[in-house]
Every structure is written in structure tokens, then in C-alpha cells.
Backbone as a ProteinNet text record, in pm:
[ID]
protein_1_A
[PRIMARY]
MKIALVTAIAAFSLDEDLAPLQKALQALGINAPILAWDDASVSWQRFDAALLRSPWDYTDRLPEFLDWAEHTSKQTTLINPLSVIRANTDKHYLAQLAAAGLAVVPSAFVEPGDDAGAALLKFLDAHRDAADFVVKPAVGAGSRDAQRYARDQVADATRHIARLLGAKRSVLMQPYLPSVDSDGETALMFFDGVFSHAIRKGPLLQKDEGPTRALFAPEKITARTPGADELALANAILAALPEGPLAYARVDLIRAPDGSPCLLELELTEPSLFFTFADGSADRFAASLHRRVSRLPLRAVPL
[TERTIARY]
-645.4	-660.7	-730.5	-844.3	-920.4	-920	-853.5	-870.5	-931.6	-1058.9	-1126.9	-1031.7	-1018.5	-972.1	-1073.9	-1100.1	-1221.8	-1190.3	-1269.2	-1269.2	-1409	-1423.7	-1548.3	-1564.1	-1696.1	-1706.2	-1648.6	-1636.2	-1561.2	-1431.5	-1378.2	-1234.8	-1163.9	-1244.4	-1201	-1083.5	-1102	-992.3	-890.6	-920.2	-831.9	-725.9	-728.1	-655.3	-534.5	-422	-309	-235.9	-282.5	-217.8	-284.5	-405	-474.2	-413	-385.4	-314.3	-187.2	-111.9	19.8	17.1	-103.2	-111	-187.3	-299.6	-350.4	-267.1	-183.6	-74.9	24.6	79.2	147.2	92.1	-41.8	-111.4	-146	-178.5	-205.9	-75.5	53.7	171	207.3	143.9	141.1	33.8	-53.8	-159.5	-301.6	-297.7	-405.1	-505.1	-638.7	-753.2	-800.2	-766.3	-790.4	-858.6	-1004.8	-1091.5	-1099.6	-1137.3	-1134.2	-1304.7	-1341.9	-1493.6	-1520.5	-1648.7	-1693.3	-1751.3	-1729.8	-1764.8	-1908.8	-2002.4	-2141.2	-2194.1	-2136.3	-2193.6	-2275	-2403.8	-2483.6	-2512.5	-2439.2	-2448.1	-2320.3	-2221.5	-2105.3	-2129.7	-2081.9	-2095.4	-1966	-1942.4	-1807.4	-1760.7	-1851.4	-1821.1	-1726.7	-1734	-1671.9	-1513.8	-1470.6	-1320.7	-1274.8	-1150.2	-1056.9	-1036.2	-1049.2	-1012.2	-1079.1	-1112.8	-1159.7	-1040.7	-967.1	-855.8	-926.7	-944	-971	-871.8	-889.5	-799	-844.1	-949	-972.2	-1135.4	-1215.1	-1353.7	-1352.3	-1298.5	-1280.8	-1405.3	-1517	-1645	-1702.8	-1626.9	-1689.4	-1716.6	-1633.5	-1641.9	-1778.3	-1865.8	-1989.5	-2099.2	-2051.1	-2153.3	-2108.3	-2044.9	-1981.4	-2060.3	-2167.3	-2261.7	-2284.6	-2324.8	-2329.8	-2228.1	-2105.4	-1977.1	-1940	-1953.2	-1940.7	-2031.9	-2143.7	-2237.5	-2203.7	-2169.7	-2088.6	-1976	-1883.1	-1777.8	-1803.9	-1880.4	-1933.2	-2009.1	-2086.1	-2151.1	-2062	-1952.3	-1850.8	-1753.1	-1727.9	-1640	-1697.2	-1826.1	-1898.4	-1862.2	-1844.7	-1853.2	-1704.9	-1609.9	-1466.9	-1386.2	-1245.8	-1139.8	-1135.4	-1167.9	-1143.5	-1002.8	-949.9	-824.3	-814.1	-758.8	-753.2	-884.7	-864.2	-979	-1091.3	-1212.3	-1313.7	-1279.4	-1207.6	-1182	-1104.4	-1000.7	-903.3	-983.3	-1092.4	-1156.8	-1252.1	-1309.4	-1403.4	-1319.8	-1186.2	-1104.3	-1039.6	-994.6	-922.8	-994.3	-1145.4	-1195.1	-1244.8	-1223.1	-1251.1	-1113.8	-1075.8	-955.2	-941.9	-1028.6	-1035.9	-916.9	-865.1	-755.8	-642.7	-643.8	-507.6	-490.1	-609.9	-597.7	-573.1	-605	-563.4	-404.2	-393.4	-238.4	-147.7	-183.7	-123.3	-136	-252.5	-258.8	-153.6	-120	-22	115.4	124.5	272.4	331.1	270.2	339.7	328.4	430.5	433.8	330.6	243.8	138.9	113.4	82.4	40.5	-72.1	-37.9	-140.9	-285.8	-360.9	-503.5	-618.3	-720.1	-838.6	-940	-1050.1	-1177.9	-1306.2	-1398.3	-1521.6	-1622.9	-1724.7	-1826.6	-1972.1	-2049.5	-2182.7	-2255.1	-2311.5	-2357.4	-2270.9	-2144.9	-2035.6	-2066.5	-2009.2	-1999.9	-1885.4	-1911.2	-1781.4	-1694.7	-1751.9	-1655.9	-1589.1	-1650.4	-1584.4	-1467.7	-1490.5	-1391.5	-1263.3	-1285.3	-1183	-1105.3	-1165.8	-1094.6	-1006.8	-1070.9	-995.1	-868.6	-897	-767.8	-665.4	-707	-624.5	-541.1	-604	-530.2	-431.8	-463.7	-375.5	-254.1	-259.5	-154.1	-134.7	-82.3	-47.9	54.4	149.4	266.9	222.3	104.8	70.3	14.9	105.6	54	-58.2	-76.7	-183.7	-229.9	-354.2	-416.3	-499.2	-552.5	-624.1	-746.9	-850.3	-990.4	-1024	-1057.2	-1081	-1214.6	-1265.3	-1374.7	-1302.2	-1337.8	-1273.5	-1288.5	-1399.5	-1423.6	-1395.6	-1301.3	-1252.3	-1137.1	-1126.3	-1012.8	-973	-860.4	-829.2	-831.7	-808.4	-817.3	-963	-1051.5	-1197.9	-1248.2	-1299	-1357.5	-1246.6	-1103.8	-1019.3	-944	-918	-873.8	-797	-708.4	-618.7	-641.4	-612	-672.4	-529.7	-537	-457.4	-526.5	-440.9	-489.6	-617.4	-595	-697.6	-833.3	-831.9	-955.3	-1048.5	-1065.1	-1147.5	-1292.3	-1342.4	-1487.1	-1490.4	-1392.1	-1409	-1420.6	-1302.3	-1279.8	-1408.6	-1463.5	-1591.6	-1694	-1711.1	-1844.9	-1808.4	-1676.2	-1666.5	-1659.3	-1631.8	-1655.3	-1796.3	-1883.6	-2018.5	-2096.9	-2050.9	-2119.2	-2098	-1953.1	-1934.4	-2035	-2026	-2104.2	-2263.7	-2305.9	-2426.7	-2490.4	-2383.3	-2400.6	-2379.5	-2361.2	-2358.2	-2207.8	-2116.7	-1983.1	-1885.8	-1802.2	-1699.3	-1593.6	-1542.9	-1429.1	-1303.2	-1177.7	-1062.5	-973.6	-931.6	-831.5	-701.8	-601.9	-470.2	-360.9	-275	-187.9	-122.3	-99.7	-38.3	114.6	180.5	337.8	409.2	503.7	564.6	649	695.1	779.4	714.4	571.3	524	535	533.5	576	708.9	815.4	948.9	994.4	943.8	990.6	886.7	761.4	641.8	623	541.3	516.5	585.4	619.4	670.3	579	554.2	461.5	534.6	529.3	595.9	506.9	524.8	465.5	496.1	419.8	464.2	386.6	433.1	356.3	363.6	289.7	317.4	390.2	398.4	474.5	620.3	646.8	796.4	783.6	872.3	896	910.7	855.5	869.8	940.8	873.5	928.1	856.5	910	842.6	836.4	751.3	735.4	728.9	749.9	725.8	612	522.9	412.1	424.9	392.1	422.7	305.2	309.8	203.1	75.1	-55	-161.9	-252.2	-247.2	-341.5	-268.2	-340.9	-276.3	-383.5	-318.5	-404.2	-493.7	-630.6	-724	-769.1	-739.3	-778.3	-894.1	-1005.8	-1126.2	-1105.7	-1169.6	-1153.7	-1190	-1131.6	-1156.8	-1288.5	-1330.3	-1477.2	-1458.7	-1325.9	-1289.5	-1300.2	-1275.4	-1271.4	-1156.8	-1032.7	-914.6	-854.3	-765.2	-695	-553	-536.8	-407.9	-298.2	-201.3	-87.3	51.5	164.7	288.9	364.9	396.6	458	623.6	686.4	833.7	869.8	972.6	1014.2	1107	1109	1178.7	1247.3	1371.1	1415.4	1395.5	1308.9	1277.8	1414.6	1381.8	1502.5	1508.8	1611.1	1611.6	1516.4	1479.1	1378.1	1254	1230.8	1098.6	1052.4	1160.1	1125.7	1108.4	1196	1166.6	1030.8	975.6	851.8	724.5	758.4	652.7	634.9	760.3	757.8	678.5	719.5	666.8	514.3	456.4	319.7	236.8	307.1	243.8	266.3	362.7	362.9	284.5	219.6	116.7	-29.8	-33.9	-183.9	-216.4	-325.2	-377	-362	-394.8	-385.7	-234.4	-211.4	-75.3	-27.7	82.7	127.6	6.8	-0.8	-115.4	-88	-184.1	-126.1	-88	-120.9	-88.5	-114	11.5	-18.1	47.4	6.6	72.8	86.3	193.2	243.7	268.8	170.2	218.6	286.2	397.7	465.4	501.8	517.8	567.1	664.1	730.6	834.9	774.2	798.3	740	840.2	818.2	925.5	1069.9	1060.5	1219.7	1269.6	1213.4	1284.3	1243	1148.2	1130.6	1024.1	1006.9	883.5	759.5	640.1	515.7	416.5	328.5	227.8	108.6	88.3	-16.9	-148.5	-126.9	-234.1	-173.5	-246.8	-230.6	-326.6	-273.9	-379.1	-376.2	-515.4	-506.4	-614.9	-687.6	-808.6	-805.9	-769.6	-805.8	-664.6	-551.4	-450.6	-384.5	-352.3	-268.4	-129.7	-74.2	43.2	160.8	149.4	231.4	331.9	294.5	374.9	476	410.9	487.4	615.8	625.2	750.6	854	819.5	916.7	908.1	1033.4	1025.2	1028.4	943.4	936.9	831.4	765.1	674.1	542.4	507.9	363.5	380.1	522.2	530.4	557.5	627.1	644	491.9	426.4	286.5	210.9	223.6	138.3	197.5	332.2	376.5	347.5	332.7	284.6	153.1	67.9	-79.8	-105.3	-10.3	-15.9	15.5	110.2	164.3	56	1.7	-111.6	-236	-278	-398.3	-376.5	-259.5	-243.4	-242.5	-226.4	-213	-361.2	-465	-595.2	-680.6	-770.3	-826.7	-942.9	-949.8	-1031	-1162.9	-1240.7	-1374.2	-1457.8	-1594.5	-1675.9	-1724.5	-1685.8	-1734.4	-1875.6	-1971.8	-2086.6	-2051.1	-2132.6	-2113.8	-2209
-3617.7	-3471.7	-3390.2	-3308.2	-3234.5	-3092.9	-2977.9	-2843.1	-2775.1	-2719.2	-2617.7	-2495.1	-2450.3	-2334.4	-2231.3	-2128.1	-2049	-1912	-1893	-1765.9	-1696.4	-1627.9	-1570.1	-1587	-1616.7	-1636.7	-1528.8	-1399.2	-1286.8	-1317.1	-1377.6	-1387.7	-1490.2	-1615.3	-1751	-1716.7	-1635.6	-1612.5	-1501.6	-1436	-1324.4	-1361.9	-1450.9	-1489.4	-1589.6	-1505.2	-1579.6	-1676.9	-1679.4	-1771.4	-1907.8	-1904.1	-2040.8	-2155	-2148.3	-2250.6	-2303.8	-2228.5	-2272.9	-2342.2	-2267.3	-2347.5	-2488.8	-2466.5	-2601.9	-2701.6	-2685.6	-2780.8	-2832.9	-2729.3	-2765.2	-2860.9	-2824.9	-2914	-3041.3	-3055	-3193.7	-3282.7	-3215.5	-3274.9	-3347.3	-3308.9	-3359.1	-3452.4	-3469.4	-3566.2	-3500.7	-3371.5	-3307.8	-3267.9	-3306.7	-3276.9	-3120.4	-3045.3	-2911.6	-2824.7	-2846.6	-2803.4	-2640.6	-2547.5	-2418.6	-2382.1	-2329.5	-2325.3	-2165	-2136.6	-1978	-2004.7	-1898.3	-1906	-1894	-1848.8	-1834.5	-1932.8	-2047.5	-2163.5	-2247.8	-2222.5	-2300.4	-2446.8	-2503.3	-2651	-2720	-2633	-2676.7	-2735.1	-2871.9	-2921	-2894.4	-2794.2	-2752.9	-2853.3	-2931.7	-3033.6	-3148.4	-3154.6	-3256.1	-3224.8	-3098.5	-3083.4	-3082.9	-3105.8	-3078.3	-2944.2	-2863.8	-2724.8	-2629.3	-2512.2	-2421.7	-2320.5	-2300.4	-2193.2	-2052.9	-1937.9	-1839.6	-1783.4	-1776.6	-1701.7	-1591.7	-1592.4	-1464.7	-1437	-1432.2	-1395.8	-1238.5	-1171.6	-1051.5	-955.3	-1022.1	-943.2	-943.5	-987.4	-959.5	-807.5	-717.6	-562.9	-532.2	-581.2	-510.2	-602.1	-719.4	-825.8	-837.2	-745.9	-818.2	-874.2	-837.7	-915.6	-1051	-1075.9	-1208.2	-1291.3	-1212.7	-1308	-1346	-1261.4	-1299.1	-1405.6	-1396.8	-1502.5	-1649.8	-1626.1	-1745.1	-1800.5	-1710.8	-1768.2	-1823.1	-1765.4	-1814.6	-1947.2	-1957.1	-2080.9	-2207.9	-2170.5	-2246.2	-2308.2	-2223	-2247.3	-2349.1	-2372.1	-2478.3	-2624.4	-2594.6	-2746.9	-2775.9	-2703.2	-2721.1	-2634.4	-2659.5	-2548.2	-2431.9	-2328.6	-2228.6	-2160.6	-2127.9	-2058.9	-1936.9	-1830.2	-1808.8	-1800.3	-1812.4	-1849.9	-1736.6	-1782.9	-1664	-1555.2	-1567.2	-1435.2	-1339.7	-1395.4	-1321.6	-1241.8	-1330.4	-1250.6	-1143.8	-1168.8	-1047.8	-924.6	-934.2	-823.2	-765.5	-851.4	-771.1	-736.8	-765.8	-726.8	-581.1	-522.2	-380.2	-284.5	-194.7	-135.6	-63.5	-90.4	-19	-90.6	-194.9	-251.8	-165.9	-88.5	16.6	79.2	142.4	210.7	129.3	-5.5	-72.4	-102.3	-127.5	-150.3	-34.7	90.4	202.6	235.8	202.2	224.2	123	22.2	-72.9	-27.1	85.3	152.1	92.7	33.6	-10.2	119.3	119	226.4	204.3	283.2	257.4	403.1	398.8	514	618.6	738.4	812.2	783.8	751.7	706	780.2	825.4	872.1	829.7	811.9	736	849.1	834.8	899.4	814.8	836.5	711.8	779.2	687.2	731.2	831.3	935.5	1021.1	1145.9	1134.4	1244	1368	1460.6	1576.8	1553.1	1514.7	1496.1	1591.6	1729.8	1843.9	1875.4	1857.2	1900.9	1797.6	1672.2	1572.3	1578.6	1613.3	1643.2	1772.1	1873.7	1997.8	1974	1895.2	1862.9	1765.9	1675.8	1592.4	1657	1756.7	1841.6	1922.6	1971.2	2055.8	1980.3	1837.4	1769.9	1715.5	1731	1702	1813.9	1912.6	2014	2000.1	1911.6	1877.9	1781.5	1726.3	1645.5	1715	1705.3	1775	1703.9	1571.7	1487.2	1398.3	1343.7	1267.7	1151.1	1034.1	945.9	919.5	912	879.9	720.2	635.2	510.3	469	366	296.7	215.5	215.6	106.9	-16.8	-60.7	-190.2	-196.2	-233.3	-226.9	-323.7	-343.2	-396.3	-388.9	-403.9	-394.5	-233.6	-153.8	10.9	67.8	-41.7	-1.9	90.6	208.1	334.3	406.1	391.7	450.1	563.6	688.7	807.5	903.2	935.9	1049	1173.9	1268	1405.3	1517	1615	1731.2	1798.5	1891.9	1962.9	2055.1	2090.6	2222.1	2136.2	2006.4	1937.3	1912.2	1995.8	1958.3	1941.4	2003.6	1979	1839.4	1796.8	1668.7	1551.6	1589.8	1482.1	1479.6	1590.6	1599.4	1528.1	1534.4	1473	1309.3	1266.9	1145.3	1078.6	1160.7	1092	1083.5	1187.4	1205.5	1092.6	1047.7	932.7	818	777.1	664.4	659	770.1	789	756.8	812.7	805.7	667.3	583.8	428.2	352.2	422	363.1	283.5	359.4	312.3	370.3	330.3	410.1	460.9	553.3	611.9	624.7	604.7	610.9	711.8	814	902.4	893.7	904.7	892.1	1005.8	1042	1141.7	1053.4	1106.4	1007.9	1040.1	932.4	963.7	953	1052.3	1058.2	952.8	876.6	756	651.3	669.2	558.3	588.3	711.8	736.2	698.3	711.4	677.2	548.2	488	348.7	241.2	271.4	190.1	138.4	36.5	-45.8	-168.9	-227.3	-357.4	-452.2	-558.4	-661.9	-766	-802.5	-929.3	-1045.2	-1157.5	-1266	-1367.4	-1410.5	-1507.2	-1625.6	-1747.2	-1881.7	-1936.8	-1970.7	-2020.5	-1939.6	-1803.5	-1704.7	-1685.7	-1761.1	-1754.9	-1681.3	-1596.4	-1497.5	-1593.7	-1553.8	-1645.3	-1572.1	-1453.5	-1357.7	-1240.8	-1143	-993.8	-961.4	-854.4	-791.4	-649	-574.1	-444.2	-405	-317.4	-288	-124.4	-81.7	53.4	120	257.1	354.3	303.3	298.6	286.5	403.2	479	574.7	722.1	774.4	875.6	996.2	1128.3	1239.4	1245.3	1294.5	1315.8	1199.8	1086.3	962.8	912.1	873.2	822.7	680.6	657	492.4	403.1	278.5	178.3	120.7	92.1	12.1	-137.8	-183.3	-326.4	-385.3	-528.1	-598.4	-555.3	-513.3	-466.6	-368.7	-263.4	-204	-268.7	-240.9	-322.3	-265.2	-367.3	-342.7	-365	-284.2	-310.2	-360.1	-509.2	-582.4	-640.2	-638.5	-663.9	-760.6	-834.4	-905.2	-814.1	-829.1	-732.6	-797.1	-756.4	-802.7	-711.8	-740.4	-615.7	-599.1	-452.1	-424.5	-495.5	-486.8	-544.6	-453.1	-355.2	-269.4	-313.7	-329.1	-363	-510.9	-607.1	-752.4	-729.4	-655	-633.5	-578.9	-474.9	-422.2	-515.8	-579	-695	-796.7	-847.8	-955.6	-898.8	-778.6	-712.2	-692.6	-662.8	-658.8	-786	-892.8	-1024.6	-1086.7	-1042.7	-1089.8	-1021.6	-917	-837.8	-887.4	-994.2	-1036.1	-1134.4	-1129.1	-1231.8	-1363.2	-1395.2	-1524.4	-1582.2	-1687.5	-1758.6	-1734.2	-1794	-1774.7	-1829.5	-1729.4	-1774	-1854.9	-1905.7	-1987.2	-1902.6	-1767.6	-1693.8	-1531	-1465.6	-1330.2	-1224.6	-1115	-1049.2	-915.3	-830.9	-711.4	-617.8	-511.2	-411.8	-285	-266.5	-163.5	-34	94.3	212.9	273.2	354.3	436.8	591.9	620.4	746.3	845.5	994.5	1100.4	1071	1027.8	1006.2	895.6	795.8	685.8	552.5	569	454.3	378.8	255.4	176.7	187.9	185.1	186.5	92.3	63.5	-28	52.9	-2.4	53.8	-41.5	-163	-270	-388.8	-476.6	-591	-695.6	-771.8	-868.1	-1008	-1028.1	-1167.7	-1274	-1205.9	-1263.9	-1314.7	-1238.2	-1285.2	-1219.5	-1209.4	-1129.1	-1219.3	-1163.8	-1208.1	-1246.3	-1360.3	-1393.3	-1405.3	-1370.1	-1341.5	-1453.4	-1583.6	-1695.1	-1693.3	-1631.3	-1624.2	-1549.2	-1470.3	-1370.5	-1432.9	-1563.6	-1606.1	-1756	-1820.2	-1976.2	-2052	-2144.9	-2219.9	-2188.9	-2066.4	-2008.5	-2100.1	-2124.8	-2199.2	-2319.8	-2393.7	-2517.9	-2511.6	-2396.2	-2364.2	-2364.2	-2290.5	-2261.3	-2384.5	-2472.6	-2600.3	-2685.7	-2690	-2793.4	-2703.8	-2596.4	-2537	-2581.8	-2573.3	-2608.1	-2760.9	-2837.4	-2986.9	-3002.5	-2948	-2967.8	-2918.7	-2802.7	-2749.2	-2829.7	-2870.6	-2975.4	-3093.9	-3160.8	-3274.6	-3295	-3170.4	-3168.4	-3148.1	-3126.7	-3088.9	-3234.9	-3233.6	-3331.8	-3370.1	-3519.2	-3586.9	-3523.9	-3505.4	-3478.3	-3596.3	-3594.8	-3706.4	-3648.9	-3710.3	-3647.8	-3729.6	-3663.1	-3741.8	-3823.1	-3928.9	-4016	-3948.3
469.8	497.6	430.6	467.3	367.3	416.6	338.6	374.7	271.5	311.6	212.4	180.4	60.3	51.5	19.8	99.1	94.9	21	-81.3	-167.8	-170.9	-290.4	-311.8	-460.7	-520.7	-663.4	-754.7	-691.1	-788.5	-785.7	-704.1	-682.1	-720.5	-786.9	-811.9	-924.7	-1044.1	-1124.8	-1105.6	-987.9	-953.3	-839.9	-748.4	-662.9	-706.2	-742.7	-799.2	-688.8	-564.2	-465.7	-461	-522.8	-500.8	-576.3	-682.8	-764.3	-729.5	-674.6	-620.2	-472	-399.6	-263.6	-282.1	-369.7	-396.2	-435.2	-552.9	-584.7	-469.3	-372.7	-280.3	-168	-141.9	-46.3	-107.7	-229.8	-311.4	-300.7	-314	-314.9	-189.1	-76.6	65.7	86.1	-16.2	-10.1	53.5	60.6	114.6	7.6	22.8	-76.1	-50.3	-157.5	-117	-212.1	-214.9	-301.4	-297.7	-384.2	-381.9	-370.3	-267	-278.5	-217.9	-251.3	-212.8	-94.7	3.4	136.2	151.7	38.3	67.4	-20	-61	-134.2	-29.9	-39.5	64.6	53.8	-67.8	-93	-17.5	24.1	89.7	232.7	254.7	405.8	461.1	529.5	582.7	693.6	753	867.7	789.2	660.7	605.9	586.8	619.9	617.6	752.3	743.5	874.6	903.3	810.8	833	700.9	750.2	642.2	618	525.9	523.6	439.8	517.4	451	345.6	225.5	139.1	69.1	8.4	-80.7	-82	52.1	49.4	51.3	-71.1	-72	-83.8	-94.9	-98.3	21.1	143.1	275.1	321.4	247.9	303.6	264.9	180.7	163.8	228.3	286.6	334.1	477.1	564.1	691.1	776.9	808.9	917.5	868	741.4	673.8	686.3	651.3	646.5	799.5	888.5	1028	1064	1028.1	1084.1	1006.7	887.6	817.6	886.7	925.9	1011.1	1125.4	1212.9	1340.1	1311.9	1212.1	1182.3	1124.5	1055.8	1030.3	1114.8	1205.1	1321.7	1433.3	1414.4	1488.1	1432.3	1278.8	1221.7	1181.5	1153.1	1123.6	1210.6	1177.8	1233.7	1131.9	1174.9	1074.7	1106.5	987	983.5	899.7	948.1	1109.1	1180.2	1310.3	1396.8	1410.5	1446.7	1455.1	1534.6	1637.9	1714	1643.2	1568	1479.6	1381.4	1325.9	1191.5	1256.6	1358.7	1410.9	1444.7	1491.9	1533.2	1405.4	1327.4	1209.1	1076.8	1077	966.5	1002.1	1090.7	1097.4	1170.2	1090.2	1102.8	1256.7	1320.2	1459.1	1544.7	1498.7	1556.7	1567.3	1455	1468.1	1591	1631.5	1744.1	1868.1	1861.2	1990.2	1996.2	1864.3	1858.6	1904.2	1852.1	1891.6	2055.5	2107.4	2240.8	2321.4	2263.2	2321.2	2300.5	2255.2	2245.1	2086.1	2000.6	1882.5	1757.9	1694.6	1586.2	1472.1	1469.6	1368	1309.7	1180.7	1102.8	1172.9	1207.5	1284.4	1214.2	1294.2	1276.1	1346	1250.7	1336.5	1270.7	1365.2	1325.4	1314.8	1218.6	1232	1223.1	1316.2	1329.7	1269.7	1232.1	1192	1285.4	1254.6	1343.1	1380	1341.2	1367.4	1249.2	1288.6	1174.5	1079.6	974.1	868.8	846.1	828.8	816.1	934.3	1061.7	1179.2	1206.1	1181.6	1205.1	1124.6	990.5	901.4	951.8	987.4	1012.6	1148.1	1232.5	1361.5	1332.2	1229.7	1186	1127.9	1039.5	944.7	1044.5	1169.1	1257.5	1329.3	1370.6	1439.5	1347.5	1212.1	1135	1023.5	1087.6	1000.4	898.7	923.8	831.4	709.3	725.2	607.5	498.7	385.9	253.8	207.9	217.2	173	270.4	263	343	298.7	347.8	290.8	378.9	307.2	348.3	303.6	402.6	363.4	453.7	439	533.2	612.6	750.1	869	825.7	754.4	711.1	548.8	498.5	359.9	324	198.4	148.8	-6.9	-51.2	-168.5	-245	-136	-170.5	-234.4	-204.3	-252.7	-162	-214.3	-138.9	-67	-93.9	-39.7	-136.2	-85.6	-173.9	-92.6	-192.8	-133.1	-184.7	-77.9	-105.9	-58.8	-125.5	-88.3	25.3	101.1	209.5	150.5	55.7	-40.7	-75.9	-75.7	-116.6	-20.7	98	199.1	154.5	65.3	10.9	-30.6	-118	-168.5	-74	11.9	106.9	223.1	244.8	329.6	260.3	134	66	68.5	73.3	66.1	206.6	299.3	425	475.6	410.9	448.5	376	263.7	170.4	263.4	298.2	393.9	524.4	588.4	707.3	673.5	579	531.9	501.8	477.9	441.7	575.5	690.3	834.7	819.9	768.4	766.3	845.5	933.7	999.8	910.3	930.2	839.5	911.6	809.9	879.1	787.2	857.6	817.6	871.4	764.6	791.2	705.7	766.4	677.1	579.5	463.8	352.5	365	409.3	412.2	298.7	279.5	138.1	111.8	214	178.3	83.9	100.2	-12.5	-137.7	-203.9	-312.8	-378.8	-276.1	-310.5	-271.2	-162.8	-121.8	-142.3	-125.8	-157.2	-17.7	23.3	137.8	139.6	244.5	265.4	331.9	268.5	315.4	363.5	482.9	539.2	568.7	506.7	527.6	641.6	736.9	849	830.2	852	871.6	1001	1091.1	1206.8	1291.3	1275.3	1344.6	1301.5	1194.6	1142.6	1010.4	976.1	861.1	742.8	651.1	516.5	418.9	370	264.7	277.6	160.4	199.6	42.2	13.7	-102.1	-95.3	-210.8	-206.4	-290.1	-243.5	-305.3	-360.2	-485.6	-511.9	-471.1	-475.7	-422.1	-515.5	-437.8	-497.7	-523.7	-417.1	-435.4	-493.5	-621.9	-669.8	-645.6	-655.6	-654.2	-763.8	-706.1	-816.2	-880.1	-824.9	-893	-796.3	-843.5	-763.8	-707.6	-624.6	-544.4	-661.4	-661.7	-757.6	-731.3	-834.1	-830.1	-847.9	-862.5	-894.4	-744.8	-754.5	-618.3	-552.8	-629.2	-567	-650.2	-614.4	-711.1	-772.4	-900.2	-933.2	-858.4	-843.8	-755.2	-829.3	-799.3	-853.5	-766.5	-782.9	-685.2	-723.7	-637.4	-657.2	-516.6	-545	-406.7	-340.4	-216.2	-132.1	-6.7	36.6	150.5	274.8	359.7	475	548.1	603.9	699.2	823.1	905.1	1048.1	1106.9	1120	1197.4	1143.2	1022.4	978	1039.7	1047.9	1077.4	1222.4	1312.4	1453.3	1490.1	1408.1	1448	1403.5	1284.9	1248.3	1348.8	1401.1	1511.4	1649.6	1667.9	1806.7	1777.6	1674.6	1630.5	1660.5	1611.4	1619.4	1748.7	1826.1	1952.1	2063.8	2015.2	2099.2	2069.2	1987.6	1963.2	2070.4	2121.8	2226.8	2186.8	2073.2	2012.7	1996.8	2003.8	1958.3	1826.6	1788.3	1658.3	1573	1469	1372.6	1233.7	1175.1	1050.4	963.9	927	835.3	910.9	870.8	893.4	777.7	760.3	678.5	731.9	759.2	813.7	706.5	695.5	583	663.1	623.8	681.5	591.9	643	546.7	646.6	596.3	671.5	702.2	832.9	889	822.8	835.6	791.3	874.2	984.3	1057	998.1	896.6	846.7	909.6	1066.8	1107.9	1069.8	1060.8	1019.2	1088	1040.9	1102.4	1044.1	1110.8	1063.8	986.7	852.6	782.1	804.8	781.3	788.2	846.4	916.9	978	909.7	809.5	751.3	808.2	853.6	922.8	891	795.8	732.9	605.6	499	367.5	284.5	330.5	253.1	142.6	47.7	-57.7	10.6	-35.8	32.2	-84.3	-196.3	-315.7	-310.8	-318.4	-345.9	-473.6	-564.9	-708.5	-684.3	-591.9	-566.6	-466.4	-423.3	-310.2	-363	-425.9	-436.9	-316	-343.2	-225.9	-106.9	-116.1	-10.4	-5.5	-117.8	-115.5	-49.9	-64.4	-7	135.1	192.9	323.2	406.2	331.8	390.9	404.2	293.5	291.1	396	411.6	517.2	650.6	694.9	806.5	841.5	730.8	762.4	786.4	715.4	733.6	886.5	939.8	1095.3	1169.2	1151.9	1220.4	1240.9	1122.1	1086.5	1165.9	1159	1220.7	1347	1406.8	1569.2	1617.2	1528.7	1574.9	1633.7	1736.1	1766.6	1668.7	1643.4	1549.3	1559	1472.8	1466.1	1408	1446	1400.8	1261.2	1141.7	1020.8	966.1	934.2	895	759.9	755.9	629.3	501.9
[MASK]
+++++++++++++++++++++++++++++++++++++++++++++++++++++++++++++++++++++++++++++++++++++++++++++++++++++++++++++++++++++++++++++++++++++++++++++++++++++++++++++++++++++++++++++++++++++++++++++++++++++++++++++++++++++++++++++++++++++++++++++++++++++++++++++++++++++++++++++++++++++++++++++++++++++++++++++++

């Protein structure tokens, strides 16, 4: 069995999940080379599956990345599948989940061509209790181009929104929930629909701190046992997806002012899975991948 671990050139030395996952797969007799998604020399049809792990530069090259994903999905089994990648690389999915009745951090979108200032004032009027708020691109990862603002920083936030809109990027605005500073985020990892482990992410966005220019912002991570209400919400979110149980999913939750959990992001394309914070988690994921790929129909592989 051959499974390609798909990354980006810039992420080769940054993705801490790659080494333990490759080791766990190799222990099962699976050949698992680490390859860049945009390496034109790779023959993807030679693999039983291509597992997306850290193609973290896709946010700046989304049309090219989606074209690659579509092309590759015709040559091998893409994990997670193309339909999931198309939907999950744009945070407009949050509006769809909220419309389905799931608890989501209140989210408002601004589209290219909209008036940045008017959209921001409308958002602030709708969230008068929010002392701070967040502006981020709808297509983004690793907190790149995301920034936290106080209510009196309307001019700065408007310029940020206008800059993103000027680059033809949709913008997401959300109230900054105070629980992030005290409790952080809870990220729950699922393999084949089964909960594996969770971690706590400390607050990333600080006041008066500009957006990171790195591939992703530094994170403060610790292991965490999720609450029963967090597990229930995460399972409900995954059950609402049109696809069956996915090979992997990460559900990032924070707590609303009333203490209830709500979804911040649903990571189905290239999430860090934090194997080093949960003993045996890489082995569990490798075993689930082995079972999944073993069930796939045989492909004709070119010599």
C-alpha cells in the first residue's frame, strides 16, 4: 500500500505531524513518502491515496490548488475528498452550518464590491455587546491576515477590510468572545468519525498586534479533555455534513458568553492533528487509514 502525505514545500520542516504519522504508517507496511502538492514531477496515480496534510500555502493560490485537487482526484483517492475540500477551504461554510441550526460563532461576511465601512458599522450595530471583534479573510489559515480590533478602532479595521476586498477576497467578521482569553479554544480530533483526542489552544490574536506574515501564527498548545457538551456539539456538526464519516476532522470550539460551546472553525482540509499531545493518536489514525484504503476498489497502476 502506498499513501502520499501531501504538504507544501514551505511546510516540510514545520508540520510536526508528518514524522510520527509516517512512522506509524510504515509500521503497518505502508509506503508513505512526503510530497509537495505542486511538485509537477509526482505521478499521483502511483499511489493508493493522497492524504492532504499540510498544503498550507493554498490560501494564496486557491484556484490553482483546487485545480490540482480535481486533477489528482481523477488519478487516485484524495483524502479528504474533493467535495469536502471545495466546501471547507472557504469559511462561508459557517453560514451554512448556522442556517442548519448548529451553534456557530456569530459570523458576517463582506464581499468584494461591498462598502467596507458600511459593512463594519452594520456588524458593530448588530453586536453592541462585543468589546472586541475579529477581521479575517474567508479563505485563510494559520491566522494569516486575521486581526483583533477594539470597537474604537473602526478606521483601522475598515482599512483592513478594504485591503482584503481590494484583493478580491471575501471577509469574515466575528465578535471576539472573552472566553478565548480565559479558556482558549478546544480542538477535537476525529478519525473515521470516532473521537480520538483534544487539545487546548491559547489565545492567538492580541490587541494592537498586526496579522502574522508567517505561514501560521505560533500557538500555545496543551492536552485537554473536552466537556460532554463540547463532544456533543462536535458530533452533531460532523453528523450534519453531507459526506459520510471522514478520514479526519478537527472541530475547533470556543465558549459563548453563556458558557455553551460554539463552532469557531471546522477543519477538514489540512488541519494539524497534534499527535505529540496524545499518546497513540498517530497509530490510531494510521490504522484507520489502513482500513479505509484497504476497502477501496483496486486501481490499474501504470508500470
